[in-house]
C-alpha positions, -999 to 999 in steps of 0.1 A, spaced: -73 174 -58 -57 163 -26 -39 130 -26 -59 102 -11 -29 80 -7 -9 93 23 29 91 23 42 78 56 77 72 71 89 42 91 82 62 123 45 63 114 42 26 107 26 16 140 1 45 142 -8 45 105 -9 8 97 -7 -15 128 -31 6 149 -55 16 121 -92 10 128 -98 3 91 -80 -20 67 -49 -6 52 -33 -10 17 4 -2 18 24 6 -13 62 4 -11 75 23 -40 108 36 -54 119 65 -75 125 61 -112 102 31 -112 79 29 -142 56 2 -126 54 24 -95 44 54 -116 18 33 -135 3 20 -102 -1 54 -86 -32 66 -104 -49 31 -98 -42 34 -61 -56 70 -60 -88 58 -78 -92 29 -54 -86 52 -24 -113 75 -38 -138 47 -43 -132 33 -9 -128 65 11 -139 59 47 -138 21 43 -100 15 38 -69 35 42 -42 38 15 -6 47 24 27 47 5 62 42 18 93 54 -1 113 22 0 148 37 -4 143 62 25 127 35 47 151 7 39 152 -7 75 114 -11 76 114 -26 41 141 -52 51 122 -59 84 91 -67 64 108 -86 36 100 -61 9 127 -66 -17 113 -48 -47 90 -20 -59 62 -17 -62 50 -40 -35 15 -39 -20 8 -52 14 -27 -56 29 -33 -51 67 -63 -55 89 -62 -54 127 -25 -49 128 -17 -81 107 -8 -87 71 -39 -106 58 -35 -112 21 -9 -122 -4 14 -95 -15 13 -80 -50 46 -71 -65 61 -56 -97 43 -54 -130 17 -80 -119 -4 -53 -102 -32 -47 -126 -65 -29 -118 -84 -62 -116 -59 -77 -91 -59 -46 -70 -97 -44 -68 -100 -81 -59 -73 -78 -32 -90 -47 -16 -125 -64 -18 -111 -94 0 -95 -71 26 -129 -55 32 -148 -88 35 
């Protein structure tokens, strides 16, 4: 099965997130990060359930450090929620990102 969460680089930020027609969930992740690994299948499931209604992207924080610093992303995983080029919901970070919190945040994004 093809990945429904697209990996992007800092150079793609404007086109993939800020200029996106649909709401975007952004996952800043790191390597060797158990909470990041645990979150990945939940994001894939949400992306499958919301295909065509929301876009899901992930950004490797260590390789895109300048973007992470610019956005104030200090840890992994960190989820950001964008609509119309602006961050529109509270961020979710670290081990607090459960399935219920993810679903509620995405539902609010789509409202």
